[in-house]
C-alpha positions as CSV (number, residue, x, y, z in Angstrom):
1,X,0.3,-0.1,-0.5
2,X,1.4,3.6,-1.0
3,X,0.2,7.0,0.7
4,X,-0.9,8.2,-2.6
5,X,-3.6,5.0,-2.7
6,X,-5.1,6.6,0.8
7,X,-5.5,10.5,-0.1
8,X,-8.1,12.1,-0.8
9,X,-7.8,16.2,-1.7
10,X,-11.1,17.8,-1.6
11,X,-11.6,22.0,-2.2
12,X,-13.2,23.7,0.7
13,X,-15.6,25.0,-1.8
14,X,-17.3,21.0,-0.5
15,X,-17.2,21.5,3.3
16,X,-20.8,22.9,4.6
17,X,-20.0,23.0,7.3
18,X,-17.2,23.0,10.4
19,X,-17.8,22.2,14.1
20,X,-15.1,21.5,16.5
21,X,-15.2,18.3,18.6
22,X,-14.1,20.1,21.9
23,X,-13.7,17.5,24.3
24,X,-10.7,15.1,22.3
25,X,-7.7,15.5,23.9
26,X,-6.7,16.6,20.3
27,X,-8.3,18.7,17.8
28,X,-10.8,17.1,16.6
29,X,-13.7,18.4,13.8
30,X,-16.3,17.2,12.6
31,X,-17.0,17.9,9.0
32,X,-20.6,17.4,7.3
33,X,-19.7,17.7,3.4
34,X,-22.5,19.8,0.8
35,X,-23.1,16.1,-0.1
36,X,-24.5,15.3,3.3
37,X,-21.8,12.9,3.9
38,X,-20.0,13.3,7.8
39,X,-16.0,12.7,8.7
40,X,-13.9,13.2,12.1
41,X,-10.5,15.4,10.7
42,X,-7.6,15.5,13.1
43,X,-5.3,18.0,12.0
44,X,-1.9,17.0,12.7
45,X,-1.3,20.2,13.9
46,X,-3.5,20.3,16.0
47,X,-1.9,16.9,17.9
48,X,-1.2,17.6,21.8
49,X,3.1,16.6,21.9
50,X,3.6,13.6,23.5
51,X,6.7,12.3,25.4
52,X,7.2,9.3,23.8
53,X,5.3,9.1,20.3
54,X,7.0,11.4,17.6
55,X,4.5,14.9,16.8
56,X,3.0,15.2,13.5
57,X,2.8,10.9,13.3
58,X,-0.3,10.3,15.1
59,X,-2.4,10.3,11.7
60,X,-0.1,8.5,9.7
61,X,-0.5,5.5,13.3
62,X,-4.4,6.0,12.4
63,X,-3.9,5.2,8.5
64,X,-1.8,1.9,9.5
65,X,-4.2,0.5,12.0
66,X,-7.4,1.3,9.6
67,X,-5.4,-1.6,7.1
68,X,-4.4,-3.9,9.6
69,X,-7.2,-4.2,12.1
70,X,-9.9,-4.1,9.4
71,X,-7.8,-7.3,7.7
72,X,-8.1,-8.3,11.4
73,X,-11.6,-8.1,11.1
74,X,-12.1,-5.2,13.7
75,X,-14.4,-2.4,12.8
76,X,-12.4,0.5,12.0
77,X,-14.2,3.7,10.7
78,X,-12.7,3.8,6.8
79,X,-9.1,6.1,7.1
80,X,-7.6,8.4,4.9
81,X,-4.7,11.3,4.6
82,X,-6.8,14.5,4.0
83,X,-3.5,17.0,2.6
84,X,-5.6,20.1,2.2
85,X,-7.7,20.2,5.1
86,X,-9.5,23.1,6.7
87,X,-6.1,23.7,9.1
88,X,-3.8,21.4,7.4
89,X,-2.8,18.1,6.4
90,X,-4.3,15.4,8.9
91,X,-6.0,12.1,8.5
92,X,-10.6,12.0,7.6
93,X,-12.4,9.2,9.2
94,X,-16.1,8.2,8.1
95,X,-18.2,9.4,10.6
96,X,-19.5,7.2,13.1
97,X,-22.9,7.6,14.4
98,X,-23.4,6.2,17.7
99,X,-26.2,4.1,18.8
100,X,-28.9,5.7,21.7
101,X,-28.9,2.3,23.9
102,X,-25.6,1.9,23.8
103,X,-24.8,-1.3,26.6
104,X,-22.3,-1.5,28.5
105,X,-19.2,-3.6,28.0
106,X,-16.8,-1.9,31.1
107,X,-17.6,-1.8,35.1
108,X,-16.1,-1.6,38.1
109,X,-17.2,-3.5,41.7
110,X,-15.7,-4.8,45.0
111,X,-13.0,-7.2,44.4
112,X,-14.5,-9.6,45.8
113,X,-17.9,-9.6,43.4
114,X,-18.9,-11.7,40.7
115,X,-21.2,-10.7,37.4
116,X,-21.5,-13.7,35.9
117,X,-20.7,-15.9,32.9
118,X,-20.7,-13.0,30.5
119,X,-18.3,-10.5,32.1
120,X,-14.3,-11.5,32.7
121,X,-12.3,-10.4,35.5
122,X,-9.8,-7.8,33.6
123,X,-8.3,-6.3,36.9
124,X,-7.5,-5.4,40.2
125,X,-6.8,-2.1,41.4
126,X,-7.2,-0.6,44.5
127,X,-9.6,2.7,44.7
128,X,-9.0,6.4,45.6
129,X,-10.8,5.2,49.1
130,X,-8.4,2.1,49.4
131,X,-11.2,-0.3,48.5
132,X,-9.7,-3.4,46.4
133,X,-11.3,-3.0,43.0
134,X,-11.9,-5.3,40.5
135,X,-12.5,-4.2,36.1
136,X,-14.5,-6.1,34.8
137,X,-15.9,-6.0,30.8
138,X,-17.9,-7.7,28.5
139,X,-17.0,-11.1,27.0
140,X,-18.0,-10.7,23.4
141,X,-16.4,-12.0,19.9
142,X,-16.2,-8.6,18.8
143,X,-14.3,-7.3,22.1
144,X,-12.0,-10.4,21.9
145,X,-11.6,-9.7,18.1
146,X,-10.7,-5.9,19.8
147,X,-8.1,-7.0,22.5
148,X,-6.5,-9.7,19.9
149,X,-5.6,-6.5,17.1
150,X,-4.9,-4.3,19.7
151,X,-1.8,-6.8,21.4
152,X,-0.4,-6.7,17.8
153,X,-0.8,-3.8,16.8
154,X,1.2,-2.5,20.6
155,X,-1.8,-0.4,21.4
156,X,-1.0,1.9,24.1
157,X,-5.0,3.5,24.6
158,X,-7.8,1.2,24.3
159,X,-10.1,2.6,26.8
160,X,-14.3,2.1,26.9
161,X,-14.3,5.5,24.5
162,X,-12.5,4.0,22.6
163,X,-14.5,1.8,21.4
164,X,-17.7,2.7,19.6
165,X,-21.2,1.1,19.4
166,X,-23.3,0.9,16.1
167,X,-25.8,-0.4,15.2
168,X,-24.7,-3.9,17.2
169,X,-21.1,-2.9,15.6
170,X,-18.6,-2.0,17.5
171,X,-16.3,-0.2,15.7
172,X,-12.5,0.6,17.2
173,X,-11.9,4.1,17.2
174,X,-8.9,6.4,18.0
175,X,-4.8,4.8,16.9
176,X,-3.0,7.1,16.6
177,X,-1.5,5.6,20.0
178,X,0.3,3.5,17.8
179,X,2.9,0.2,17.1
180,X,5.7,3.1,19.0
181,X,8.5,0.1,19.5
182,X,8.6,-0.5,23.3
183,X,5.2,-2.6,24.9
184,X,3.3,0.3,25.5
185,X,0.6,-2.1,24.9
186,X,-2.5,-0.1,27.6
187,X,-6.1,-1.6,27.9
188,X,-8.8,-2.2,29.7
189,X,-9.4,-5.8,27.7
190,X,-6.8,-7.7,29.7
191,X,-9.2,-10.1,29.9
192,X,-8.2,-13.1,28.4
193,X,-5.1,-12.6,29.4
194,X,-3.1,-16.0,29.0
195,X,-5.7,-17.8,26.8
196,X,-4.8,-19.8,23.8
197,X,-5.8,-18.3,20.3
198,X,-8.5,-19.9,18.5
199,X,-7.3,-21.2,15.5
200,X,-9.0,-18.4,13.3
201,X,-7.0,-15.7,14.8
202,X,-3.5,-18.4,14.6
203,X,-4.4,-18.0,11.2
204,X,-5.6,-13.7,10.8
205,X,-1.7,-14.2,12.2
206,X,0.1,-16.5,9.5
207,X,-1.8,-14.4,7.0
208,X,-1.3,-10.5,9.5
209,X,3.2,-11.8,8.3
210,X,2.7,-12.4,4.6
211,X,0.3,-9.3,4.0
212,X,2.7,-6.7,6.1
213,X,5.6,-7.9,3.5
214,X,3.5,-6.4,0.2
215,X,3.4,-3.6,2.7
216,X,5.2,0.1,2.5
217,X,5.2,0.2,6.3
218,X,8.8,2.5,5.9
219,X,6.5,5.6,4.2
220,X,3.8,5.8,7.9
221,X,6.8,4.6,10.5
222,X,10.5,4.1,11.2
223,X,12.5,2.0,11.3
224,X,12.6,0.7,14.5
225,X,8.6,0.6,15.0
226,X,8.9,-1.6,11.9
227,X,10.3,-3.7,13.0
228,X,8.8,-4.3,16.4
229,X,5.3,-5.4,14.4
230,X,7.1,-7.4,12.3
231,X,8.9,-9.0,15.5
232,X,5.1,-9.0,17.2
233,X,3.5,-11.1,14.8
234,X,6.2,-14.1,14.8
235,X,6.1,-13.7,18.5
236,X,2.3,-14.1,18.7
237,X,2.2,-16.8,16.6
238,X,4.8,-18.6,18.7
239,X,3.3,-17.6,21.7
240,X,-0.2,-19.0,20.6
241,X,-1.5,-16.8,23.0
242,X,-3.1,-13.8,24.6
243,X,-0.6,-12.2,27.1
244,X,-0.8,-11.0,30.7
245,X,-1.4,-7.7,32.6
246,X,2.0,-6.5,32.6
247,X,4.2,-6.0,36.7
248,X,6.6,-3.5,35.4
249,X,4.3,-0.7,34.2
250,X,1.1,0.3,33.5
251,X,-1.4,-1.9,32.1
252,X,-4.4,0.6,32.1
253,X,-5.2,3.5,29.9
254,X,-5.6,6.6,31.7
255,X,-8.5,7.9,31.7
256,X,-9.9,3.9,31.0
257,X,-13.4,5.3,30.1
């Protein structure tokens, strides 16, 4: 895949309305076009500086993530690079209309409580009052597929708000903090820790290994990140199971919601 295959050039005369999304951690805008279609636009110029991710790279990480998450069977809003966006180059994505009846996928209880078979215990910790509490997430195939892909992409920011529900589907969003060369996985979905991969998941890893050979990754990621991505695929092929919660660093995004 080449950047020219995933970029779009739109004139400002095609835009009908622009709304800034104030709650976003980086600059983000809802763009409504004259056609009636809506998109999410995140300009590189609005990225907040991070100590561990290079400035101006988040939009390219989002682009690569769109292709790789989709390849692994995760629903992700269609993503392209917008070279002449209203405030400069950035990433533009299909707008996901969120369902009014979203179900809870994350809960926190006292650590001795059991929520039943529909839930998986993800993480045990201490709350601000000193109580021992437990983080739970729903045990659903679509969420497992997201968790599986997050391991491979080394997603450092899988919080509950980065999973949208629309028409009974779960969409994974906000993948700007993926593909670091160091172990950075931070997620709410630790409930599958140490579970063996299914036959289908193992087959996906094998296919992804081949797919990456034809992906021009160095146009979007640095050489260390490209090597690390390919090594992670092979590592999980050999491991054959989900990894456990790391005990030497932070394992959860913040905030978790």
